[in-house]
C-alpha positions as CSV (number, residue, x, y, z in Angstrom):
1,M,37.7,-12.3,44.1
2,K,37.0,-11.0,40.6
3,N,34.4,-13.5,40.6
4,Y,33.1,-12.8,43.7
5,I,33.0,-8.9,43.3
6,I,31.2,-9.4,40.0
7,C,28.6,-12.2,41.5
8,L,27.8,-9.1,43.6
9,I,27.5,-6.0,41.7
10,S,24.8,-8.8,40.0
11,I,23.0,-9.4,42.8
12,L,22.3,-5.6,43.4
13,I,21.6,-4.6,40.2
14,V,18.3,-7.2,40.3
15,L,18.0,-6.7,44.5
16,N,17.8,-2.8,43.7
17,S,15.8,-3.0,40.4
18,R,13.1,-5.0,42.3
19,A,12.7,-2.7,44.2
20,Q,11.9,-0.4,41.8
21,L,9.6,-2.7,39.7
22,T,6.0,-1.6,39.7
23,E,2.6,-2.6,38.1
24,K,4.1,-0.7,35.2
25,N,6.4,-4.3,34.5
26,Y,4.0,-6.6,33.5
27,V,0.0,-7.0,31.8
28,I,-2.0,-9.5,33.4
29,F,-4.9,-11.4,30.6
30,N,-7.7,-13.3,31.7
31,N,-8.1,-16.2,29.6
32,Q,-10.9,-14.3,27.4
33,E,-8.3,-11.2,26.5
34,K,-9.1,-8.5,29.0
35,T,-6.7,-6.8,31.0
36,K,-7.1,-7.4,34.8
37,T,-5.5,-5.5,38.5
38,V,-3.7,-7.6,41.1
39,D,-6.4,-6.9,43.1
40,D,-9.2,-8.2,40.9
41,V,-7.3,-11.8,40.5
42,I,-7.0,-11.5,44.2
43,K,-10.7,-11.0,44.3
44,E,-11.9,-13.1,41.7
45,T,-10.1,-16.2,42.8
46,A,-11.1,-15.8,46.7
47,Q,-12.7,-19.4,46.4
48,M,-10.3,-21.6,45.1
49,D,-8.4,-23.9,47.0
50,V,-5.5,-23.4,44.7
51,V,-3.4,-20.1,42.9
52,F,-1.3,-21.8,40.5
53,F,1.5,-20.1,39.6
54,G,3.3,-21.2,36.9
55,E,6.4,-19.1,36.8
56,E,9.8,-18.4,34.3
57,H,12.7,-19.2,37.6
58,N,15.0,-16.7,36.5
59,D,12.5,-13.4,36.0
60,S,12.6,-11.2,38.3
61,V,9.4,-9.3,37.8
62,A,7.7,-12.9,38.5
63,H,9.2,-13.5,41.9
64,Y,7.9,-9.4,42.9
65,M,4.2,-10.7,41.8
66,E,4.5,-13.6,44.3
67,L,5.5,-12.3,46.8
68,T,2.2,-9.2,46.3
69,L,-0.2,-12.3,45.7
70,L,1.7,-13.6,49.0
71,K,0.8,-10.8,51.0
72,K,-2.7,-10.0,49.3
73,M,-3.7,-13.2,49.5
74,H,-2.3,-13.2,53.4
75,E,-4.7,-10.9,54.7
76,L,-7.5,-12.1,52.6
77,H,-7.3,-15.5,54.1
78,K,-5.2,-15.2,57.2
79,E,-4.0,-18.4,59.4
80,K,-6.4,-20.7,56.1
81,L,-3.4,-19.3,53.8
82,V,-0.9,-22.0,53.3
83,L,2.3,-21.3,50.5
84,S,3.4,-24.4,49.1
85,L,6.4,-24.9,47.1
86,E,8.0,-26.5,44.1
87,M,12.0,-25.3,45.3
88,F,12.1,-27.4,48.3
89,E,11.7,-31.1,49.1
90,R,9.6,-33.5,51.1
91,D,12.6,-34.3,52.6
92,C,13.4,-31.0,53.4
93,Q,10.3,-30.7,55.8
94,V,11.6,-30.4,59.2
95,V,14.4,-28.2,58.1
96,L,12.5,-26.0,56.8
97,N,9.3,-25.8,59.5
98,E,12.6,-25.8,62.1
99,Y,13.8,-22.6,60.2
100,L,10.5,-20.6,60.1
101,Q,10.0,-21.6,64.2
102,G,13.5,-19.3,64.5
103,K,15.2,-22.5,65.8
104,I,18.3,-22.6,63.5
105,K,20.5,-20.4,61.3
106,E,19.4,-19.4,58.0
107,S,22.9,-21.0,56.4
108,H,22.2,-24.0,58.4
109,F,18.4,-24.4,56.8
110,K,19.7,-23.2,53.4
111,K,22.7,-26.6,53.1
112,D,20.2,-28.7,55.0
113,A,17.2,-27.7,53.1
114,R,19.5,-27.8,49.9
115,A,17.8,-24.6,49.2
116,W,18.1,-23.7,45.1
117,S,21.1,-21.8,44.1
118,N,19.0,-18.7,42.8
119,Y,17.7,-18.9,47.6
120,K,17.7,-15.2,47.6
121,D,15.3,-15.0,44.8
122,Y,12.4,-17.0,46.6
123,R,14.0,-15.2,50.2
124,P,11.6,-12.7,50.8
125,L,9.0,-15.3,50.7
126,I,10.6,-17.2,53.1
127,E,11.1,-14.4,55.3
128,Y,7.5,-12.8,55.0
129,A,6.2,-16.5,55.8
130,K,8.4,-16.5,58.5
131,A,7.5,-13.6,60.2
132,N,3.9,-13.7,59.4
133,G,3.8,-17.9,61.2
134,I,2.7,-18.9,57.5
135,R,3.0,-22.6,56.8
136,V,5.1,-23.2,54.6
137,V,5.3,-26.9,52.6
138,A,7.9,-28.6,50.7
139,A,6.0,-29.9,48.1
140,N,8.6,-31.4,45.5
141,T,10.1,-35.4,45.5
142,S,13.6,-35.7,45.8
143,M,15.3,-35.3,42.5
144,R,16.9,-39.0,43.5
145,Y,13.7,-40.2,42.3
146,V,12.6,-38.3,39.3
147,S,16.5,-40.2,38.3
148,M,14.9,-43.8,39.3
149,A,12.0,-42.9,37.3
150,N,13.8,-41.9,34.7
151,K,16.1,-44.1,34.3
152,G,13.8,-47.0,34.5
153,T,10.1,-47.4,35.1
154,Q,8.0,-47.0,38.7
155,A,8.8,-50.3,39.6
156,A,12.3,-49.2,41.0
157,L,10.5,-47.0,43.4
158,L,8.6,-49.5,45.2
159,T,11.7,-51.5,46.0
160,L,12.5,-47.8,48.4
161,S,11.4,-48.5,51.8
162,P,8.3,-47.5,53.7
163,E,9.8,-44.6,54.7
164,A,11.8,-43.7,51.4
165,K,8.2,-43.8,49.7
166,K,7.0,-40.9,52.0
167,W,8.8,-39.0,49.9
168,I,6.9,-39.6,47.0
169,A,2.9,-39.6,45.4
170,P,1.2,-43.1,46.8
171,L,2.6,-45.6,43.9
172,P,1.9,-46.1,41.0
173,I,1.8,-42.8,39.9
174,D,-0.9,-42.1,36.4
175,T,1.7,-40.8,34.0
176,A,1.5,-38.3,31.2
177,K,-1.1,-39.1,28.9
178,G,-3.0,-37.0,25.5
179,A,-2.2,-33.3,25.0
180,Y,-0.5,-33.6,27.6
181,Y,1.9,-36.7,26.6
182,E,1.9,-34.7,23.3
183,K,3.3,-31.7,24.4
184,L,6.3,-33.5,26.4
185,K,6.7,-35.0,23.2
186,D,7.7,-31.8,21.3
187,I,9.2,-30.4,24.3
188,M,12.2,-33.0,25.0
189,G,12.3,-33.7,21.1
190,Y,11.2,-37.5,20.7
191,N,9.0,-36.3,17.5
192,S,12.6,-36.6,16.8
193,H,13.5,-39.1,12.9
194,E,16.3,-40.2,14.6
195,P,17.1,-43.9,15.8
196,G,15.6,-44.7,19.3
197,M,13.9,-41.6,20.8
198,S,11.1,-42.5,21.0
199,A,11.4,-45.6,23.0
200,M,13.2,-44.1,25.5
201,M,10.3,-41.6,26.1
202,P,7.8,-43.9,28.1
203,K,11.3,-43.7,30.9
204,S,10.8,-40.1,30.5
205,L,7.3,-39.8,31.1
206,N,7.8,-42.2,34.7
207,G,9.8,-39.0,36.1
208,Q,7.7,-35.8,35.0
209,S,4.7,-38.0,36.4
210,V,6.5,-38.4,39.6
211,W,7.1,-35.4,40.0
212,D,4.3,-33.2,38.9
213,A,1.7,-36.1,41.1
214,T,3.9,-36.0,44.1
215,M,3.4,-31.8,44.3
216,A,0.0,-32.5,43.1
217,H,-0.5,-35.3,46.3
218,S,1.7,-32.6,49.1
219,I,-0.9,-29.9,47.8
220,A,-4.3,-32.3,48.1
221,E,-2.2,-33.6,52.2
222,V,-3.0,-30.1,52.8
223,L,-6.2,-29.8,51.5
224,N,-7.2,-33.0,53.0
225,E,-6.4,-31.9,56.8
226,K,-8.7,-29.3,57.3
227,K,-11.7,-27.5,55.0
228,G,-11.3,-24.2,54.3
229,Y,-7.3,-24.5,53.9
230,K,-6.1,-21.9,50.5
231,V,-2.8,-22.7,49.0
232,L,-0.7,-20.6,46.9
233,H,2.1,-22.4,44.7
234,L,4.1,-21.6,43.4
235,V,6.1,-23.8,40.7
236,G,8.1,-23.7,37.2
237,R,5.0,-22.7,34.1
238,F,5.6,-25.3,32.6
239,H,3.8,-28.0,35.5
240,V,0.9,-26.0,35.0
241,D,0.4,-24.4,31.3
242,E,-2.5,-25.1,29.7
243,K,-3.6,-27.0,33.2
244,F,-1.5,-30.2,31.9
245,G,0.7,-32.0,35.0
246,I,0.6,-31.2,38.0
247,C,-2.9,-29.6,37.6
248,E,-4.4,-33.4,35.8
249,Q,-2.5,-34.9,38.4
250,I,-4.4,-33.1,41.5
251,L,-7.7,-34.2,40.0
252,N,-6.6,-38.2,41.2
253,Y,-5.9,-36.9,45.0
254,K,-9.0,-34.3,45.1
255,K,-11.8,-34.7,42.8
256,D,-13.9,-31.3,44.0
257,V,-10.2,-29.6,44.8
258,K,-11.2,-26.0,42.2
259,F,-8.2,-23.9,41.6
260,T,-7.1,-21.3,39.4
261,V,-3.9,-21.1,37.5
262,L,-1.9,-18.0,36.7
263,T,1.2,-18.3,34.0
264,E,4.1,-15.7,33.1
265,Q,6.7,-15.1,30.5
266,T,8.3,-12.3,28.7
267,D,7.4,-10.8,26.0
268,E,10.3,-8.8,23.4
269,N,6.9,-6.7,22.6
270,F,5.7,-5.7,25.7
271,P,3.5,-3.5,26.7
272,N,2.0,-3.9,22.9
273,I,0.9,-7.8,23.8
274,K,-1.6,-9.6,21.4
275,L,-2.6,-12.7,24.0
276,G,-3.4,-15.0,20.8
277,E,-3.1,-18.6,21.2
278,N,-1.4,-17.8,24.8
279,K,-5.3,-17.6,26.4
280,K,-4.9,-21.8,26.6
281,L,-2.1,-21.7,29.0
282,G,-3.5,-20.9,32.3
283,D,-6.9,-18.8,33.7
284,Y,-4.4,-15.4,33.8
285,I,-1.5,-15.1,31.7
286,I,1.1,-12.7,32.6
287,F,3.8,-10.6,30.6
288,S,6.7,-9.3,32.4
289,D,9.6,-6.3,30.9
290,P,12.1,-7.7,29.8
291,K,13.7,-5.1,30.0
292,V,13.7,-6.4,33.5
293,P,17.2,-8.1,34.9
294,K,16.8,-11.8,34.9
295,S,17.8,-13.2,38.4
296,Y,20.6,-15.0,36.7
297,P,20.6,-15.7,32.3
298,D,18.9,-17.9,30.4
299,K,20.4,-21.5,30.1
């Protein structure tokens, strides 16, 4: 009971802080180091097919901004807007649709769609989409397939049934290369001199590439359905920073796609930010106020 009360108090603190958030809790730069407003971003990205928003998953300001973007993009694009989410996996699309259509209870939806443990952060988006008839795409692959690829090669995925392969981008999938490959090596520790580390890298690349490619393919499928659709895709920033990952993969499925990358992070120097090397991260770089409580602690 004590732990439950502590958890409840923490949730209420985060919800209360989010309700009080304003444009003073973040600053937006474009990659020419000019400050921008959300309205500027909406206007300047109006002709894009896809707006990628790369978040820190526990950043309350990011979640506030995502809802703001969704509402403003919906106001502009109306029925042409589609919300795409990393947070739900392809094989849960039917359950997600049933909830959006009001056919099932929220408790069943959360359980059967395997909602993330911090679903409270994304619930306002889902509820807004539900209330306004906005299509929502469960874009991600199932983590069991990422795990399969990480343990071996993409050949393991070829052994899956035709039904299972629907939850993955078409095989074979391009693996990360070039600058993205080098970035993955650094982050995953494969530049280490420890024995065997470099040999493990190709296996990890398979999983990461399946992850990125499936989200990219999910978005491309929407765009190829009907001309004029606009997609807002929400995802962890690592998948889109520097226009790597999903941004590279989507060109395999729709070569003429036009997209914009917004990437978000906290900065202890807020609001006195110097963009510096961060300008390479996207078309718009967002810095949030570190004083705003996180929705859950950093791991």
